[in-house]
C-alpha positions as CSV (number, residue, x, y, z in Angstrom):
1,X,-26.9,27.0,-6.8
2,X,-26.6,26.9,-3.3
3,X,-28.9,28.8,-0.7
4,X,-26.5,30.7,1.3
5,X,-28.7,32.7,3.0
6,X,-28.9,30.4,6.4
7,X,-31.3,31.0,8.9
8,X,-30.5,32.2,12.5
9,X,-29.8,29.7,14.9
10,X,-33.5,29.0,16.5
11,X,-35.3,29.2,13.2
12,X,-32.0,26.2,11.8
13,X,-33.2,24.3,14.7
14,X,-36.8,24.4,14.1
15,X,-36.3,23.2,10.1
16,X,-34.9,20.5,10.7
17,X,-36.7,17.2,11.0
18,X,-36.9,13.8,10.1
19,X,-35.9,12.2,7.6
20,X,-33.0,14.4,6.6
21,X,-31.8,14.6,3.0
22,X,-28.1,15.8,2.6
23,X,-26.2,16.7,-0.4
24,X,-22.8,15.9,0.0
25,X,-20.0,16.1,-2.5
26,X,-22.9,15.7,-5.2
27,X,-23.7,12.5,-3.7
28,X,-27.4,12.4,-2.0
29,X,-27.9,10.9,1.5
30,X,-31.3,10.3,3.5
31,X,-31.0,9.9,7.5
32,X,-31.9,10.7,10.5
33,X,-31.5,13.5,13.1
34,X,-30.6,11.3,15.9
35,X,-27.8,9.4,13.9
36,X,-26.6,13.1,12.5
37,X,-26.3,13.9,16.2
38,X,-25.0,10.8,17.6
39,X,-21.7,11.9,18.6
40,X,-22.7,15.4,19.7
41,X,-19.5,16.5,20.4
42,X,-18.5,16.3,16.5
43,X,-19.3,18.6,13.8
44,X,-22.4,17.1,12.7
45,X,-23.8,17.1,16.1
46,X,-23.3,20.6,16.1
47,X,-24.8,21.4,12.8
48,X,-27.8,19.0,13.4
49,X,-28.1,20.3,16.9
50,X,-28.5,23.8,15.3
51,X,-25.5,24.7,16.8
52,X,-24.2,25.9,13.4
53,X,-26.0,26.7,11.1
54,X,-26.9,24.6,7.8
55,X,-26.5,25.2,3.9
56,X,-29.6,24.0,1.3
57,X,-28.9,23.5,-2.5
58,X,-31.6,24.4,-5.0
59,X,-33.3,20.8,-4.1
60,X,-33.9,21.8,-0.6
61,X,-31.0,18.9,0.1
62,X,-28.9,20.0,3.6
63,X,-25.6,20.4,1.4
64,X,-22.0,19.2,2.9
65,X,-19.1,20.3,0.1
66,X,-16.8,17.3,1.5
67,X,-16.0,14.0,-0.3
68,X,-19.3,12.3,-1.2
69,X,-18.2,8.5,-1.4
70,X,-17.0,8.1,1.7
71,X,-19.4,9.6,3.7
72,X,-21.4,6.6,3.6
73,X,-18.9,4.9,5.4
74,X,-19.6,8.1,8.1
75,X,-22.8,7.2,8.2
76,X,-22.9,3.7,8.3
77,X,-20.3,4.1,11.9
78,X,-23.3,6.4,13.0
79,X,-25.7,4.4,12.1
80,X,-24.8,1.1,13.5
81,X,-21.4,2.6,15.8
82,X,-19.3,0.0,13.8
83,X,-16.9,0.4,11.5
84,X,-17.5,-1.9,8.3
85,X,-15.3,-1.2,5.4
86,X,-15.3,-4.1,2.1
87,X,-11.9,-6.4,1.8
88,X,-9.9,-4.3,-0.3
89,X,-10.8,-0.8,0.5
90,X,-8.1,1.3,-0.7
91,X,-9.9,4.6,0.9
92,X,-8.3,4.5,4.0
93,X,-6.4,7.7,4.9
94,X,-9.6,10.1,3.2
95,X,-11.7,8.7,5.5
96,X,-9.4,9.6,8.7
97,X,-9.3,12.8,6.8
98,X,-12.8,12.7,6.8
99,X,-13.2,11.6,9.9
100,X,-10.5,14.2,11.3
101,X,-12.3,17.1,9.7
102,X,-16.0,15.8,11.1
103,X,-14.1,15.4,14.6
104,X,-15.7,11.6,14.7
105,X,-13.3,11.0,18.2
106,X,-14.7,7.2,18.2
107,X,-14.9,6.7,14.6
108,X,-11.6,7.9,14.5
109,X,-10.1,5.4,17.0
110,X,-12.1,2.4,15.4
111,X,-10.2,3.7,12.2
112,X,-6.5,3.2,13.8
113,X,-7.5,-0.1,15.2
114,X,-8.9,-0.9,11.8
115,X,-5.7,0.2,10.5
116,X,-3.5,-2.3,12.8
117,X,-5.5,-5.6,12.3
118,X,-5.0,-5.4,8.8
119,X,-1.5,-7.0,7.1
120,X,0.6,-4.3,4.9
121,X,-0.5,-5.8,1.9
122,X,-4.0,-5.1,2.5
123,X,-3.9,-1.2,3.7
124,X,-4.0,1.3,1.0
125,X,-2.0,3.6,0.5
126,X,-1.6,7.7,-0.3
127,X,-2.6,8.3,-3.8
128,X,-0.2,10.1,-5.8
129,X,2.6,7.6,-4.3
130,X,5.5,6.9,-6.6
131,X,8.0,4.3,-7.1
132,X,10.8,4.9,-9.2
133,X,13.2,1.7,-10.3
134,X,16.5,1.7,-11.9
135,X,17.6,-2.1,-12.9
136,X,21.3,-2.9,-14.0
137,X,23.0,-6.3,-14.6
138,X,26.6,-7.3,-15.7
139,X,28.4,-10.5,-16.3
140,X,32.1,-11.3,-14.8
141,X,34.1,-14.6,-15.7
142,X,35.0,-16.0,-12.3
143,X,38.1,-18.3,-12.1
144,X,37.9,-21.3,-9.4
145,X,39.8,-24.5,-8.6
146,X,37.6,-27.8,-8.5
147,X,39.1,-30.2,-6.3
148,X,38.9,-33.7,-7.3
149,X,41.2,-35.8,-4.7
150,X,44.3,-34.5,-2.6
151,X,46.3,-32.5,-4.7
152,X,44.1,-32.7,-7.8
153,X,42.6,-29.6,-8.4
154,X,41.1,-28.4,-11.4
155,X,41.0,-24.8,-12.8
156,X,37.8,-23.9,-14.1
157,X,36.1,-20.8,-15.5
158,X,32.7,-19.6,-15.3
159,X,30.3,-16.8,-16.2
160,X,28.2,-15.2,-13.0
161,X,25.7,-12.9,-13.9
162,X,25.4,-9.8,-11.0
163,X,22.1,-8.2,-10.8
164,X,21.4,-4.5,-9.3
165,X,18.2,-2.8,-8.4
166,X,18.4,0.8,-7.0
167,X,14.8,1.3,-6.1
168,X,12.5,4.6,-4.6
169,X,9.4,5.0,-3.1
170,X,7.3,7.9,-1.1
171,X,4.9,5.0,0.7
172,X,7.4,3.8,2.9
173,X,4.4,0.9,4.2
174,X,5.4,0.0,0.5
175,X,9.5,-0.4,0.8
176,X,8.3,-2.1,3.7
177,X,5.9,-4.6,2.1
178,X,9.2,-5.5,-0.1
179,X,11.3,-5.9,2.3
180,X,9.0,-8.9,3.9
181,X,8.4,-10.3,0.3
182,X,11.8,-10.4,-0.9
183,X,14.4,-12.3,0.7
184,X,18.2,-12.9,0.1
185,X,19.8,-16.9,0.1
186,X,22.6,-17.0,1.8
187,X,24.8,-19.7,3.3
188,X,23.4,-19.1,6.6
189,X,20.0,-18.7,5.4
190,X,17.2,-16.3,4.4
191,X,17.5,-12.7,5.8
192,X,15.1,-9.6,4.9
193,X,16.8,-6.8,3.1
194,X,16.4,-3.6,4.5
195,X,16.0,0.0,3.0
196,X,19.5,2.1,2.4
197,X,18.8,4.4,5.3
198,X,16.5,5.5,7.6
199,X,15.5,8.4,6.9
200,X,14.8,7.3,2.9
201,X,12.7,5.9,0.9
202,X,15.4,3.6,-0.7
203,X,16.1,0.3,-1.5
204,X,19.0,-1.2,-3.1
205,X,18.7,-4.9,-4.2
206,X,22.1,-7.0,-5.2
207,X,22.2,-10.8,-5.8
208,X,23.8,-13.0,-8.2
209,X,22.3,-16.4,-9.0
210,X,24.3,-19.6,-8.7
211,X,24.5,-20.8,-12.3
212,X,24.4,-25.2,-12.0
213,X,28.7,-25.2,-13.1
214,X,29.4,-23.5,-10.0
215,X,29.2,-25.4,-6.8
216,X,27.9,-24.1,-3.6
217,X,30.6,-24.3,-1.4
218,X,32.7,-22.2,-4.5
219,X,29.7,-19.7,-5.0
220,X,29.2,-19.2,-0.9
221,X,33.2,-18.3,-0.6
222,X,32.5,-15.4,-3.0
223,X,30.3,-14.4,-0.6
224,X,27.4,-14.3,-3.3
225,X,23.8,-14.3,-2.5
226,X,20.7,-15.3,-4.0
227,X,17.3,-13.5,-4.2
228,X,13.7,-15.1,-3.2
229,X,10.4,-14.0,-3.5
230,X,7.1,-15.6,-1.0
231,X,3.8,-15.5,-2.0
232,X,2.1,-15.1,1.4
233,X,-1.5,-16.9,1.1
234,X,-3.9,-15.2,3.6
235,X,-5.5,-17.8,5.2
236,X,-8.3,-16.7,8.5
237,X,-7.6,-19.0,11.5
238,X,-9.0,-17.4,14.9
239,X,-9.6,-14.2,13.2
240,X,-5.8,-14.2,13.0
241,X,-3.9,-14.4,9.2
242,X,-1.6,-16.6,9.2
243,X,1.2,-16.2,6.5
244,X,2.3,-19.2,5.0
245,X,6.0,-18.3,2.7
246,X,6.8,-20.1,0.0
247,X,10.2,-18.5,-1.3
248,X,10.6,-19.0,-5.0
249,X,14.3,-18.1,-6.6
250,X,14.6,-15.0,-8.7
251,X,17.3,-15.7,-11.5
252,X,17.1,-13.2,-13.7
253,X,16.1,-9.5,-14.1
254,X,12.6,-10.5,-15.9
255,X,11.6,-12.5,-13.0
256,X,11.8,-9.8,-10.8
257,X,10.7,-7.0,-12.8
258,X,7.6,-9.3,-13.0
259,X,7.3,-10.2,-9.6
260,X,8.0,-6.2,-8.4
261,X,4.7,-5.2,-11.1
262,X,2.4,-8.2,-9.1
263,X,2.9,-6.6,-5.6
264,X,2.7,-2.8,-6.8
265,X,0.1,-3.8,-9.1
266,X,-1.9,-5.3,-6.5
267,X,-1.6,-2.5,-4.3
268,X,-3.0,0.2,-6.7
269,X,0.3,0.6,-8.4
270,X,-0.2,1.8,-12.5
271,X,2.5,2.1,-14.4
272,X,3.3,5.4,-15.9
273,X,6.6,5.5,-17.4
274,X,9.4,2.8,-18.9
275,X,12.6,3.6,-20.1
276,X,14.1,2.9,-22.9
277,X,10.6,1.0,-25.0
278,X,7.4,1.2,-23.6
279,X,6.1,-1.9,-24.6
280,X,9.3,-4.0,-23.2
281,X,8.8,-3.1,-19.5
282,X,10.4,-7.0,-18.5
283,X,13.4,-6.0,-20.8
284,X,13.7,-2.0,-19.2
285,X,16.1,-0.1,-17.8
286,X,14.1,2.2,-15.6
287,X,10.2,2.8,-15.2
288,X,7.8,4.7,-12.6
289,X,4.7,3.6,-11.1
290,X,2.4,6.1,-9.6
291,X,-0.3,4.9,-7.1
292,X,-4.1,5.6,-8.6
């Protein structure tokens, strides 16, 4: 139960003394007035300078009705003037929102620098972000002439399988990450896919793996293209992250779904729905993932 009978400004200022015990969203912290008032033009500075009355819970802790889990990083920043986040920190959006609420401008600037320095694959994303994937494949029969010599041709036939993936994601940065991980292999080399429309969060992938019985020149003549995926290894060198790409050919829809799951699960997504059989996600026709 909270004590809502806040004292007036003068008594409120006099009632605060070190150490200060805080109840932030159910999380208990102990700190000093010097730490809480380090940014004097922030909301915390106003609260603990006596400009804004404070509330106390029934244990006598100063009560702040905000998210208590990320408040520890705000408190650490006020103590050290340094943003110290664990590897793989996934609550950056929430931390930014809380820093904005408390109007701690130097911390907001530190968060912006942190975001700019961290690769997309290591950034947290919005909770509840959704990916919807529809996959399809069709077998086509291709007839071509195989040249053995001058005026010596042989009519050949082979089957090729064309794959199509339609992907929608509410988190635009994740689409950018996919376009970095997946590449088309063409006669001109590797090229990156692009979202269907700059205003839409949709990505369409179409590729045809080359069967062994189809010569490369005939494959190129049909304007077919393959699809590759790269697994970047993040290696520190002079505080710069180097990405070492090792493209691997994707020759089946099961292989694509497996690679997409690797990327999305690493970003905090969870499988939410699989059609037609939830036990056969690698052989599905559509599935949905949600970021938790």
